[in-house]
N, C-alpha and C positions, 0 to 999 in steps of 0.2 A: 261245317265245311272247313277244310284245312286252310291254313294261311297261305297267301300268295307271296312267294319270296323273290321271284325273278323279275316280276313286272316293274319293280321300283328301279331297276337298272336299265330299262328300255331307253333308247337314245335315237336321235335323228342324225343321219349322215348326209351332208350336202356335197355332191360331187358331180362335175360335168353338167351343172344346171339342174340336177335332180335332187329332190329331198326324199330320202328313203328311211322309213322307220325300221329299226333293227331291235331284236331281242337277244338276250344272252343265251348261250348254249345250255341245253339241259343235259343231264347225265345220259339220257337216251340218245341225244344227238352224238355225243362223244363215243358212246358204245358202238353205234352204227358206223361212225367214222373210222374207229380203230379196225373194224372188220374190213372196211373199204381200203385202208392202207395196205392190208395184206393182198387184196385184189390188185392194187396198183403195182406192188412189188412183183407179183406174178406176171402182170402184163409186161413189165420192164424185162423180167428174166426171159420171157417168151419172145420178146422182140428186141433183144440186146443189140443186134446189128443196126437197128433203125433208131434207137433211142439215144439222142445226145442230151446235153443238160437242159436245153430248152424244151425238148419233147418230154423229158422226165418231169420238169416243173409243171408243164401243161397237164400231164396225167394226174399229178398231185393236186393241182388247183381244181381240176374237174371233180375229183373226189371230195375235196374240201367244200366246193360250192354245192354239190348235190346233197351232202350230209350235214354240213355245218352252217352254210350261209343261206341257201334257198329256203329251208324250212323256217327260218327266223327273220325274214324280211317281208315287208308289205310292198311288193313291186312285181308287176306281171310282164314288164318289157324285157327286151334283150339287153344284157350287160356286157360291156367289153371286158377283156381279161384284166385290164388296169382297174376298172371299177370293182370287179370281183375281189381283186387283191386288197383294195382300199377297204371294202366291206369286211373282209376277213380280219384285217388289222384292227379295225374299229370294234368288231365283234369280240376279238380276243381281249381287248381292253376291258370291256364290261363283263366278260365271262371269267377271265383268269388274271386280270390285273395288267400292269404295264411292263412287267419284267419278264423277259424270255431268256432262255439259255441256248446259245448257239455254239456249235463245235468250231474251233478256230485252229488252223494249222500255222504255226509260227514260221515265217519265211527265213528266220535266222538259224534255228536249230531243228526245224521240221517237226518239233513236238506238237501233239494235239492237245489243246486245252478246252475246257468248257467255260465260257464267259457269259456273265449276265449282260443283258442288253435292254436299256430302257427305251421302249418304242415311242413313248410320249415325247421324250426329248430328242430322239435320234432320227425319227422318220419325218421327212418333209415331202409334201405333195406339191406338184406344180401342174397347172392346167396347160392347155395348148398355148404355145408361144405364137401370137398373131403376127402378121406382117407378110413380107414377101420372101420366097426362096427362088433363087435363080440358077437354072441349069445353063448349058451352053447356048441354047436357042430359045428357051421359054422362061417366062416369069410367072410364078404361081402365087396368088394371094390367098392366105389361109383364113379360116373362120373356125368357130367352135362347131363340133359335130355332135349330133344326136342320132348317129347311125343305128338303125334297128334292123338287124339281120332278117327278122320275120317279115319285113316288107319286101324282101327279095327271095322268095322261096325257091327260085330256080337257079340260084347262084351255085356254080360248081365249087366244091371244097377248096380247090387250088386257087380260086379267084376271091375268096372271102377276105383275105388280108388286103389285097389291092383295093377292094371295095371300101374297106375301112380307111385305108390311107387316103383314097380319093375323096372320101366324104368330108375331109377337112379343107378341100379346095373350094373357095368361093368363086374365083374367076382366074383366068390366065391370059397372058399377052404373048402373042406369037407374031413376029415380023411387024411389030408396032400396032397390031390389031388386037383389041380386047374382046374376050369371049366370056360370057357369064355362064356358070354351070347351073342349069336348071333341071337337068335329067342326069342322075348319077350313072345309070347304066350306059347312056350315050357317052359320057365322059370317060368311064372306065374303058369302054371299047376303043375310044380314040387313043387313050394312053397306051393300051396294049397293042394296037394295030398301026398307029401312025407315028408315035414318038420314035426317034432314033434310039438305038441301043445305048448310046452315050447319054442322051438326055434322060432316058428311062432309069438307068442305073444311078445317075446323079440325083434324080427326083427321089428315089427310094432311100439313098444315103442321107439326103437332107431332111426329108419329111420325118424320119424316125427321131431326129434330134429336136423336133419341135412339138412332138405329141405329148399328151398328158403323161406324167411319170411320177415316180417316187424315188427318193434317194435316202439311204440309211447310212449314217456315220456314227462311229463310236470308237473310243480307244479300247484296244484289246491287249491284255497282258498275258504273256506266256507263263504257265505254271512251272516250266522246267528251267528256262534260262533268265526269266525276268524281263525279257525284251518286250517293249510296248510299241505297238503299231496302230495307226488309225485304220480301222476297218471301214471300207467304203463299198457300198453295193448299189448299183443303179437297178431299179425294180427290186423285186423281192429276192432274198437269198433262198436257198433250198430249205423251206420250212418243213419238209418231211423229216428233218433232223430234230425238230422241236418236239419236246414231250408236252402234250396238252394236260 
């Protein structure tokens, strides 16, 4: 029997209250992923008028998850985009090391440089920020969420994001009366049908600042003019630029 070389690098990732066993990528994983990247670029080219940076990153993360993350985790539940990104980062560490190379456009001379980025030192995760958020008329109290999309098979695609946001609400106070959220669908319907437009927009603006997130910071030096700037990215940068 041939020696096992990858299992010694297995790891456990703890995120959003979950403990997920991960394995490093195999060469087969990366081969399939490289083919998938071509499919992603084709999809972007075919839907150029619809693809903004967020949609492009989602297409990329979907391909990453299907070919690099999903085959190498022991977990059957639904994962949020944030959790998928964390697993990707942690899997990258045990598969390729902690140094990645990102393309950087200098704000001073506009030259493009390739800079090394230490993801162990530069990536910070934060869980949901508990407490209250206040709109004009409503106070929402937040909690940790274990939202599982598979428990709501009839959700329309356009409602999935609001379900995810609302899953972090434990209770809310309206006109000095407190309401505990026990039925997520009932609460989502209330938010969509009863909240004023002002309260609804304020809720969306505030909730996204309190959700689990990651931040990446590192100094980037321009190869052309020598200017050094601190690179800051909330959530993942466009990792489709990274060579695996």
